[in-house]
A tleap script that builds the chain and sets N, CA, C and O, in Angstrom:
source leaprc.protein.ff14SB
mol = sequence {
  NMET ALA THR ARG GLU LYS ARG LEU ALA GLN
  PHE ASP GLY ASN GLY GLU PRO SER PRO GLU
  GLN ARG VAL GLU VAL LEU CYS GLU ASP HIE
  SER GLY THR TYR GLN LEU PRO PHE ALA CYS
  ARG PHE VAL ASP GLY GLN TRP ARG ASN ASP
  THR THR GLY GLY ALA LEU GLU ALA ASN VAL
  ILE ALA TRP ARG LYS PRO ARG GLU LYS GLN
  PRO GLY LEU CALA
}
set mol.1.N position { 30.077 14.861 -50.054 }
set mol.1.CA position { 31.486 14.959 -49.718 }
set mol.1.C position { 31.837 16.438 -49.529 }
set mol.1.O position { 31.445 17.289 -50.328 }
set mol.2.N position { 32.566 16.717 -48.483 }
set mol.2.CA position { 32.956 18.099 -48.194 }
set mol.2.C position { 33.980 18.588 -49.211 }
set mol.2.O position { 34.872 17.849 -49.627 }
set mol.3.N position { 33.829 19.838 -49.596 }
set mol.3.CA position { 34.785 20.403 -50.536 }
set mol.3.C position { 36.055 20.818 -49.797 }
set mol.3.O position { 36.067 20.950 -48.573 }
set mol.4.N position { 37.101 21.016 -50.555 }
set mol.4.CA position { 38.383 21.437 -49.983 }
set mol.4.C position { 38.215 22.745 -49.204 }
set mol.4.O position { 38.752 22.892 -48.106 }
set mol.5.N position { 37.478 23.679 -49.771 }
set mol.5.CA position { 37.286 24.974 -49.125 }
set mol.5.C position { 36.543 24.845 -47.805 }
set mol.5.O position { 36.886 25.516 -46.832 }
set mol.6.N position { 35.523 23.984 -47.762 }
set mol.6.CA position { 34.765 23.784 -46.527 }
set mol.6.C position { 35.645 23.161 -45.450 }
set mol.6.O position { 35.584 23.559 -44.287 }
set mol.7.N position { 36.457 22.192 -45.833 }
set mol.7.CA position { 37.354 21.570 -44.843 }
set mol.7.C position { 38.385 22.575 -44.345 }
set mol.7.O position { 38.643 22.657 -43.144 }
set mol.8.N position { 38.971 23.336 -45.257 }
set mol.8.CA position { 39.963 24.344 -44.857 }
set mol.8.C position { 39.364 25.365 -43.891 }
set mol.8.O position { 40.036 25.819 -42.966 }
set mol.9.N position { 38.098 25.724 -44.109 }
set mol.9.CA position { 37.435 26.701 -43.249 }
set mol.9.C position { 37.290 26.197 -41.812 }
set mol.9.O position { 37.157 26.999 -40.888 }
set mol.10.N position { 37.314 24.885 -41.616 }
set mol.10.CA position { 37.187 24.307 -40.283 }
set mol.10.C position { 38.523 24.293 -39.528 }
set mol.10.O position { 38.549 24.066 -38.318 }
set mol.11.N position { 39.604 24.529 -40.225 }
set mol.11.CA position { 40.937 24.510 -39.617 }
set mol.11.C position { 41.456 25.938 -39.578 }
set mol.11.O position { 41.798 26.516 -40.609 }
set mol.12.N position { 41.510 26.504 -38.368 }
set mol.12.CA position { 41.774 27.930 -38.212 }
set mol.12.C position { 43.152 28.271 -37.659 }
set mol.12.O position { 43.378 29.409 -37.250 }
set mol.13.N position { 44.072 27.320 -37.638 }
set mol.13.CA position { 45.412 27.608 -37.128 }
set mol.13.C position { 46.165 28.547 -38.056 }
set mol.13.O position { 46.138 28.387 -39.276 }
set mol.14.N position { 46.828 29.515 -37.475 }
set mol.14.CA position { 47.626 30.466 -38.253 }
set mol.14.C position { 49.096 30.268 -37.932 }
set mol.14.O position { 49.455 30.007 -36.784 }
set mol.15.N position { 49.945 30.389 -38.940 }
set mol.15.CA position { 51.377 30.226 -38.707 }
set mol.15.C position { 51.695 28.805 -38.296 }
set mol.15.O position { 51.112 27.852 -38.812 }
set mol.16.N position { 52.613 28.669 -37.377 }
set mol.16.CA position { 53.020 27.353 -36.883 }
set mol.16.C position { 52.666 27.248 -35.402 }
set mol.16.O position { 52.905 28.189 -34.645 }
set mol.17.N position { 52.099 26.112 -34.976 }
set mol.17.CA position { 51.816 25.944 -33.551 }
set mol.17.C position { 53.122 25.747 -32.785 }
set mol.17.O position { 54.127 25.332 -33.363 }
set mol.18.N position { 53.109 26.042 -31.492 }
set mol.18.CA position { 54.303 25.816 -30.681 }
set mol.18.C position { 54.530 24.307 -30.553 }
set mol.18.O position { 53.574 23.537 -30.642 }
set mol.19.N position { 55.777 23.869 -30.345 }
set mol.19.CA position { 56.070 22.434 -30.244 }
set mol.19.C position { 55.329 21.737 -29.106 }
set mol.19.O position { 55.137 20.522 -29.146 }
set mol.20.N position { 54.909 22.502 -28.082 }
set mol.20.CA position { 54.195 21.913 -26.946 }
set mol.20.C position { 52.718 21.702 -27.237 }
set mol.20.O position { 52.027 21.020 -26.480 }
set mol.21.N position { 52.230 22.276 -28.319 }
set mol.21.CA position { 50.801 22.262 -28.608 }
set mol.21.C position { 50.399 21.062 -29.446 }
set mol.21.O position { 50.911 20.869 -30.548 }
set mol.22.N position { 49.474 20.249 -28.922 }
set mol.22.CA position { 48.894 19.139 -29.680 }
set mol.22.C position { 47.819 19.714 -30.585 }
set mol.22.O position { 46.992 20.505 -30.132 }
set mol.23.N position { 47.813 19.333 -31.856 }
set mol.23.CA position { 46.837 19.870 -32.802 }
set mol.23.C position { 46.286 18.774 -33.704 }
set mol.23.O position { 46.860 17.692 -33.824 }
set mol.24.N position { 45.163 19.082 -34.330 }
set mol.24.CA position { 44.593 18.240 -35.372 }
set mol.24.C position { 45.071 18.807 -36.698 }
set mol.24.O position { 45.170 20.025 -36.851 }
set mol.25.N position { 45.369 17.939 -37.659 }
set mol.25.CA position { 45.862 18.422 -38.944 }
set mol.25.C position { 44.996 17.945 -40.097 }
set mol.25.O position { 44.398 16.870 -40.058 }
set mol.26.N position { 44.949 18.785 -41.126 }
set mol.26.CA position { 44.272 18.465 -42.375 }
set mol.26.C position { 45.352 18.239 -43.418 }
set mol.26.O position { 46.241 19.071 -43.601 }
set mol.27.N position { 45.267 17.111 -44.095 }
set mol.27.CA position { 46.272 16.758 -45.100 }
set mol.27.C position { 45.613 16.682 -46.477 }
set mol.27.O position { 44.390 16.656 -46.607 }
set mol.28.N position { 46.470 16.647 -47.497 }
set mol.28.CA position { 45.968 16.582 -48.870 }
set mol.28.C position { 46.888 15.703 -49.700 }
set mol.28.O position { 48.110 15.730 -49.558 }
set mol.29.N position { 46.259 14.921 -50.574 }
set mol.29.CA position { 47.021 14.142 -51.549 }
set mol.29.C position { 46.242 14.114 -52.859 }
set mol.29.O position { 45.287 14.871 -53.028 }
set mol.30.N position { 46.639 13.255 -53.775 }
set mol.30.CA position { 46.002 13.202 -55.090 }
set mol.30.C position { 44.519 12.833 -55.028 }
set mol.30.O position { 43.781 13.099 -55.976 }
set mol.31.N position { 44.075 12.223 -53.925 }
set mol.31.CA position { 42.674 11.832 -53.781 }
set mol.31.C position { 41.802 12.910 -53.145 }
set mol.31.O position { 40.578 12.868 -53.263 }
set mol.32.N position { 42.429 13.875 -52.470 }
set mol.32.CA position { 41.658 14.927 -51.824 }
set mol.32.C position { 42.216 15.271 -50.456 }
set mol.32.O position { 43.389 15.033 -50.169 }
set mol.33.N position { 41.350 15.842 -49.606 }
set mol.33.CA position { 41.765 16.242 -48.261 }
set mol.33.C position { 41.240 15.251 -47.235 }
set mol.33.O position { 40.211 14.609 -47.444 }
set mol.34.N position { 41.957 15.135 -46.127 }
set mol.34.CA position { 41.550 14.230 -45.055 }
set mol.34.C position { 42.192 14.683 -43.752 }
set mol.34.O position { 43.278 15.261 -43.745 }
set mol.35.N position { 41.498 14.408 -42.646 }
set mol.35.CA position { 42.020 14.710 -41.320 }
set mol.35.C position { 42.661 13.457 -40.752 }
set mol.35.O position { 42.087 12.371 -40.831 }
set mol.36.N position { 43.848 13.605 -40.179 }
set mol.36.CA position { 44.488 12.457 -39.550 }
set mol.36.C position { 43.743 12.103 -38.265 }
set mol.36.O position { 43.249 12.996 -37.577 }
set mol.37.N position { 43.655 10.811 -37.929 }
set mol.37.CA position { 42.876 10.383 -36.759 }
set mol.37.C position { 43.646 10.461 -35.443 }
set mol.37.O position { 43.219 9.878 -34.446 }
set mol.38.N position { 44.763 11.166 -35.424 }
set mol.38.CA position { 45.568 11.290 -34.208 }
set mol.38.C position { 46.135 12.701 -34.111 }
set mol.38.O position { 46.259 13.406 -35.113 }
set mol.39.N position { 46.475 13.100 -32.889 }
set mol.39.CA position { 47.042 14.432 -32.663 }
set mol.39.C position { 48.471 14.499 -33.175 }
set mol.39.O position { 49.179 13.494 -33.224 }
set mol.40.N position { 48.878 15.701 -33.554 }
set mol.40.CA position { 50.227 15.924 -34.071 }
set mol.40.C position { 50.861 17.120 -33.366 }
set mol.40.O position { 50.180 17.895 -32.694 }
set mol.41.N position { 52.163 17.255 -33.531 }
set mol.41.CA position { 52.917 18.410 -33.048 }
set mol.41.C position { 53.843 18.856 -34.180 }
set mol.41.O position { 54.254 18.057 -35.022 }
set mol.42.N position { 54.161 20.156 -34.177 }
set mol.42.CA position { 55.090 20.702 -35.154 }
set mol.42.C position { 56.396 20.979 -34.409 }
set mol.42.O position { 56.484 21.936 -33.639 }
set mol.43.N position { 57.412 20.137 -34.641 }
set mol.43.CA position { 58.664 20.194 -33.884 }
set mol.43.C position { 59.839 20.355 -34.847 }
set mol.43.O position { 60.001 19.571 -35.782 }
set mol.44.N position { 60.646 21.368 -34.610 }
set mol.44.CA position { 61.842 21.612 -35.427 }
set mol.44.C position { 61.534 21.625 -36.927 }
set mol.44.O position { 62.268 21.054 -37.733 }
set mol.45.N position { 60.431 22.289 -37.279 }
set mol.45.CA position { 60.075 22.431 -38.676 }
set mol.45.C position { 59.472 21.206 -39.327 }
set mol.45.O position { 59.384 21.130 -40.552 }
set mol.46.N position { 59.047 20.230 -38.504 }
set mol.46.CA position { 58.511 18.995 -39.061 }
set mol.46.C position { 57.273 18.552 -38.281 }
set mol.46.O position { 57.240 18.627 -37.053 }
set mol.47.N position { 56.255 18.089 -39.011 }
set mol.47.CA position { 55.056 17.556 -38.369 }
set mol.47.C position { 55.337 16.152 -37.869 }
set mol.47.O position { 55.929 15.331 -38.569 }
set mol.48.N position { 54.893 15.887 -36.618 }
set mol.48.CA position { 55.127 14.581 -35.993 }
set mol.48.C position { 53.864 14.059 -35.325 }
set mol.48.O position { 53.035 14.828 -34.840 }
set mol.49.N position { 53.735 12.732 -35.310 }
set mol.49.CA position { 52.665 12.065 -34.579 }
set mol.49.C position { 52.916 12.317 -33.098 }
set mol.49.O position { 54.014 12.049 -32.608 }
set mol.50.N position { 51.920 12.826 -32.373 }
set mol.50.CA position { 52.101 13.164 -30.960 }
set mol.50.C position { 52.388 11.938 -30.103 }
set mol.50.O position { 53.132 12.036 -29.127 }
set mol.51.N position { 51.825 10.800 -30.440 }
set mol.51.CA position { 51.993 9.594 -29.633 }
set mol.51.C position { 53.319 8.890 -29.908 }
set mol.51.O position { 54.041 8.533 -28.977 }
set mol.52.N position { 53.637 8.691 -31.181 }
set mol.52.CA position { 54.836 7.918 -31.527 }
set mol.52.C position { 56.075 8.783 -31.734 }
set mol.52.O position { 57.201 8.298 -31.625 }
set mol.53.N position { 55.867 10.058 -32.031 }
set mol.53.CA position { 56.991 10.939 -32.345 }
set mol.53.C position { 57.479 10.801 -33.771 }
set mol.53.O position { 58.393 11.511 -34.190 }
set mol.54.N position { 56.871 9.888 -34.522 }
set mol.54.CA position { 57.280 9.659 -35.900 }
set mol.54.C position { 56.914 10.818 -36.812 }
set mol.54.O position { 55.878 11.460 -36.638 }
set mol.55.N position { 57.779 11.078 -37.787 }
set mol.55.CA position { 57.526 12.145 -38.758 }
set mol.55.C position { 56.374 11.756 -39.677 }
set mol.55.O position { 56.254 10.598 -40.077 }
set mol.56.N position { 55.531 12.727 -40.007 }
set mol.56.CA position { 54.423 12.468 -40.929 }
set mol.56.C position { 54.939 12.403 -42.353 }
set mol.56.O position { 55.824 13.164 -42.743 }
set mol.57.N position { 54.380 11.493 -43.117 }
set mol.57.CA position { 54.691 11.395 -44.534 }
set mol.57.C position { 53.487 11.884 -45.325 }
set mol.57.O position { 53.123 11.305 -46.349 }
set mol.58.N position { 52.879 12.950 -44.841 }
set mol.58.CA position { 51.686 13.511 -45.459 }
set mol.58.C position { 51.901 14.993 -45.690 }
set mol.58.O position { 52.724 15.624 -45.028 }
set mol.59.N position { 51.158 15.539 -46.628 }
set mol.59.CA position { 51.237 16.958 -46.934 }
set mol.59.C position { 50.212 17.701 -46.077 }
set mol.59.O position { 49.034 17.752 -46.429 }
set mol.60.N position { 50.652 18.279 -44.954 }
set mol.60.CA position { 49.766 19.011 -44.055 }
set mol.60.C position { 49.470 20.377 -44.668 }
set mol.60.O position { 50.386 21.126 -45.009 }
set mol.61.N position { 48.178 20.694 -44.806 }
set mol.61.CA position { 47.802 21.979 -45.401 }
set mol.61.C position { 47.145 22.916 -44.392 }
set mol.61.O position { 47.016 24.110 -44.660 }
set mol.62.N position { 46.724 22.393 -43.229 }
set mol.62.CA position { 46.090 23.238 -42.216 }
set mol.62.C position { 46.100 22.517 -40.871 }
set mol.62.O position { 46.262 21.299 -40.798 }
set mol.63.N position { 45.920 23.310 -39.799 }
set mol.63.CA position { 45.847 22.735 -38.457 }
set mol.63.C position { 44.874 23.537 -37.614 }
set mol.63.O position { 44.495 24.657 -37.957 }
set mol.64.N position { 44.476 22.925 -36.487 }
set mol.64.CA position { 43.604 23.592 -35.514 }
set mol.64.C position { 43.829 22.968 -34.146 }
set mol.64.O position { 44.353 21.861 -34.025 }
set mol.65.N position { 43.421 23.707 -33.116 }
set mol.65.CA position { 43.444 23.152 -31.763 }
set mol.65.C position { 42.419 22.035 -31.715 }
set mol.65.O position { 41.394 22.109 -32.393 }
set mol.66.N position { 42.678 20.996 -30.920 }
set mol.66.CA position { 41.724 19.867 -30.856 }
set mol.66.C position { 40.337 20.329 -30.426 }
set mol.66.O position { 40.190 21.160 -29.529 }
set mol.67.N position { 39.358 19.789 -31.064 }
set mol.67.CA position { 37.977 20.076 -30.701 }
set mol.67.C position { 37.579 19.142 -29.577 }
set mol.67.O position { 38.011 17.990 -29.527 }
set mol.68.N position { 36.744 19.652 -28.669 }
set mol.68.CA position { 36.262 18.820 -27.567 }
set mol.68.C position { 35.265 17.830 -28.104 }
set mol.68.O position { 34.432 18.158 -28.950 }
set mol.69.N position { 35.356 16.613 -27.604 }
set mol.69.CA position { 34.406 15.564 -28.003 }
set mol.69.C position { 33.076 15.805 -27.303 }
set mol.69.O position { 33.038 16.127 -26.115 }
set mol.70.N position { 31.992 15.648 -28.043 }
set mol.70.CA position { 30.676 15.817 -27.459 }
set mol.70.C position { 30.226 14.479 -26.877 }
set mol.70.O position { 30.452 13.439 -27.495 }
set mol.71.N position { 29.597 14.482 -25.707 }
set mol.71.CA position { 29.132 13.234 -25.095 }
set mol.71.C position { 28.213 12.473 -26.048 }
set mol.71.O position { 27.347 13.057 -26.700 }
set mol.72.N position { 28.419 11.173 -26.114 }
set mol.72.CA position { 27.570 10.335 -26.940 }
set mol.72.C position { 27.976 10.243 -28.393 }
set mol.72.O position { 27.378 9.483 -29.155 }
set mol.73.N position { 29.010 11.026 -28.800 }
set mol.73.CA position { 29.468 10.973 -30.196 }
set mol.73.C position { 30.822 10.303 -30.260 }
set mol.73.O position { 31.671 10.507 -29.392 }
set mol.74.N position { 31.017 9.513 -31.280 }
set mol.74.CA position { 32.313 8.827 -31.450 }
set mol.74.C position { 33.258 9.683 -32.249 }
set mol.74.O position { 34.395 9.281 -32.498 }
savepdb mol mol.pdb
quit
């Protein structure tokens, strides 16, 4: 299992992304850290699901620009 520090090191976003920027987010709760399986945006001081526009009910601790998918990998 990846440690919190290793996961944080993979998320290199600094400050807040612009509202137009789709990003991947790392969240944390009492069980540990996890990446959400969908893109998000930071709009008006709030993290939102990029597809639905719904506000996240998760504690976002880091973000990064989406990584390109490698052919043949899910």
